[in-house]
N, C-alpha and C positions, 0 to 999 in steps of 0.2 A: 172544757177549754181546749185541751189537746186535740180533741176531735175537730174543733173549728179551725185550728191551725192546719190540720191535715186537709180540710176542705178547701182552704185558700190556695192550695197548689204548691206552696213552698215547704210543706211539712216533712216530706220523706227524709231529705238530707238533714234538715235541722233537727228533727226529732230523733235522729240516730246519734246525736251528739249529747254527751253527758252535761255540757253547759246548759242546754235547754232544760233538762229535768231539774237541775239545781235551781234555776230561776223559777221554773214552774212550781216547785215545792215551796219556794219563798212566798209566792202569790197565794197558794192554796192552803198552806199550813199556818194558821194564826199564831202558833207558838214559835215559828221559825223567824229568826232575826236577820237583818241584812248583814251583820257582822259574821254570823254563822255561814251565810251564803258565800261571803268573800273567802273565808277559810276553806270552804269546799272547792271553790274555784281555784285557789292556789294549789290545793292537793291534786286536783284534776290536771292542772298544767304539769306538775311534777310527774304525775303518773304517765302522761303522754310522752314525756322525755325518757322515762325509765323503760318504756316499751319499745323504744327505738334504739337499736344497737349503734346506729350511726349518728346519734344526737350530739356527738362532739363536733360534728362538722357544722360550720357556720351557716351554710345555706339551709341545712335541715333544721337547725334551731330557729332560724328566721322564719321558715315556713310554718313550723309548729306554733310559734308565737303569734304569727299573723292569723292563722286559722282559729286559734283559741280566742284571740281578741275579737275577730269578726263574728264568730258564732255566739260569743257572750253578748255583744252589742245587738246582734240580730234577735236573740232571744228576748232581751229586755224590751226592745221596741215592739216586736210582734205580739208579745203577751200584753204589753201596755195598750196596744191598739184594740184589744178585746175587752178592756176594762173601762168603765165610766170614770170620770175625773176623780171622784172621791174614793175610788178603790185603787188608784195608782200610787198611793202614798208610799208603800213599801218599796216600790221600784224607784221612786224619786229618792228615797232615803239611801237605797243601794247605790245609785249614781253618785250621790253626794259623798258617800263613804269611800267609794272607789277613787274619787278624785284626791283623797288624802292617803291613798295606799300605793307606795312605791314598791315595785317588784325588782329586787336586786338581781343582777346577773350572778353567775357562779363566782366563787371566791377567786378563781384563777383569772377570770375575765374582768371582774370589777365593773362598777357603774350600774346603771339602771337599764332594764330591758326596754328596747325601742322597736316599734313596728309601725307600719303604715305612715309614711311621710315623716318618719323620725319622731312620732309621738311616743311619749313615755308610758309604759304600762305600770299602773293604771292612771297615773296622775293626769295625763292628757286625754284619757278616754279614747284610745285609738279606735278608729272605724265608726264611732258613734255619729259624729257630725256628717261624715261622708254617707253613711247609711240613711240617715234622716233626709238629707238633701236628695239622695237618689230615689227614695220611695215616696217623696211628697208629691201631691197632685193639687193643682189649682182648679181643676175642671170636674167637679163632682157630678154635674148633670150629665155629662157625656158617659159617665160610668153607671148611672142609675136610671137610664131610660127604661120604661116599662113598669115602673112602680106607680101606685095610685097617685094621680096628679091633682086631685081635688084639694083646693087650698082654703075652702070655707071663706072666701072673700066676702066682704060686705061689712055690715055694722059690727062694732067691736063686741057686742053682747050676743052675737049669733052663736048658737050651740053647734058643736062639732056634728057633722052629718053622717058619720059612720065609724065603725070600729077601727078601720085603718087610719082614720084621722085622730081618734083619741089615743091610739097606740103609736102614733108617729114619733120618731122616724123608724123606718124598717131597719133590719139588722145591718145591712151593708152601709147604710147612711150613718148609723150609730158608730160603726167602726171608723168611718172617716172622721166623724166628730171626735171620737176618742183619740184619734191620732193628733188632731189639732190641739185637744186639751192637754195631751202629754207634752207635746213640743212647747206649748205655751207655758206650762208649769215648769219645765226645764228652764225656759227663758226667765221666768219670774225669780229664779234662784241665783241668777248671775250676780257676782260682786261688783261688776262694772260694765258699762256699755262696751261692745266690741269683744267681750269674752268669747271663747270658742263655743260656748253654749248659748250665745246670744242669737236667737233665731227671729228677732223682730222683723227682719226683712221678709220672711215668709208670711208673718201676720199682716204686715203692711200691704203686701201685694194682694193678699186675699181681701183686705178691706177695700182696696181700690176696685177690685172686681165686683164686690158685693154692694158697696155703698156709694160709689161715685157714678154719676150719670145713669142711675138706675131707672128703668121704666117701671112705675108702680103698678102697671097693668100686667107686667110679666116679670115679677120679682123672682130671683133665684133664692128661694127660701133656705135651701141647704147652705148656700154661701153666706147668707146673712146670719144664720145660726152659728156657723163656724167663726165668722168675724166677731160675733158677740162672745164666744168662748175666749177668744184672744183678749178682748178688753176685760172680761170678768176675771180671768186667771193670770194675766200678765199686764195689767193696766199700768203699773208703775214704770217698767222699762219701756213700754210703748210711749207713754207720755214723755219720759226723759229723752227718748230719741227725737220726738217732735220738738221739744224745747231746744235741743242741741241743733236742730235743723239739718240732720244728717240726710244725705242723698242715698236712696235705696234704689237699686236697679229695677226699672219697670219695663219689661220687654215689650208691652203693647203701647207704650207712650212714645210719641215722636220726639218730644222735647223733655229732657230730664227735669223733674221738679223735686225740690226738697220736701221732706215730710216735716211740717211745721204746725204751729198752733192753729193757723187758719184751716188747714185740712182736718185737724183734729176736731175743731168746732163743726165743720161740715159733716163729719161722720156722726157726731152726736145728734145733729139736726136730722140726719137721714134716719137714724135708728128711731128717733121720736116720731117721725112722720110715718114710718113703716108700721107703727103699731095699729093703725086703722086697717091695714091691708093684710097683715099676717096675724091672724087672731087665734091660732092654736094656743092652748094654755101653756104648753111647754115652751113655745117660741116667745110668747109674751113674757114668761118668767125669765128667759135668757136675756131678752132685751132690757128688762128691768135691772137684772144683775149687772149687765154691761154698763148701763148708764150710771149706776151707783158706784161701780169701780172707777169709772172715768172721773166722776166728781171727786172721789176720794184721792185719786192720783193728783188731781189739780190742787187740792187743799194741802197735800203733803209736800208740795214743792218748797 
C-alpha cells in the first residue's frame, strides 16, 4: 500500500511524516485499534513541539498544529482511497473517535487547540473537509482514457468477453470508486443534515452527471457505478436531503433546481433502465445494492 501511495506522486513528503505511518499501521495491523492510533498521534504532536526550541512562539505553534492536522487528514484520506468500502471501517472508526477527542492547549494558554479556519483539534476535524473537497473529481472518464472500453453491451445474459471485463474496474478506477465510497460512508455517519461531514452535495452532483439525460448508447459506466456507491452507502442522508428539498449547487445547470422526491424517483428509474445496457456482473450487483438501499431509505422515513 505504501508503494502505491508513492506511485501516485504525493508520497515523498507525506511518507516522511510520522502521522502517515501511524495511520498506515492502523490499516495494516489487525490488532491495532483506532484509540491506540489517536494516542500515538497525540504523542507525535507533543514530540514535534519538544523538538522545536521556539515552540513557545504563537506562530510556530500554529504552524506545527496546522501541519500535524493536515498530514493526519491527508494520510486518512489517501490510505482510504486505496481500500475498498468494506476495508475502510477502521479509518471510519478513527474519524468518529477523533470527533470526540479535544486537544487542550498548554495549561498557561488554556482552551482547545484551533487550526485551519478556527476548527478545533480534533473535534472539528480540521483540514478533512477542505482536503476532500480539493481532491474530489467529477470527471472520471477524462482521467481514465486509454483503458479497455468494451462494455459488453447487449442482452443481459451475455457473458463477459475478456479478462479485462471480468476483472473490471482497473486499479485507477477502483481508487476513484474507493474515494466515493469513503466520502459516502463519512456522510452516512452524520448526526444531522448540514453537518460538516455532510458531503451529499458531492454525491448529488455525481448523480446528475451519471443518471440525468444520459444517452444509453454512450453511458459513463464509471460515473453510474460511483453514483450507485453513494446510494448503497449513504442512502438515508441522500433521501433525507431530497425530502427536505435542499438546493445543491449544480455548476452545469442554467437554472437552479432543488433535489426532491421527483428527482430521486427519476434516478431510480434510470438505474433500473441501465440494467439492460451495463451488464458486467459487478456493475449489476452495485445497481441492485443501490436500489435496495433507496427502497430501505424510503421505508425508514
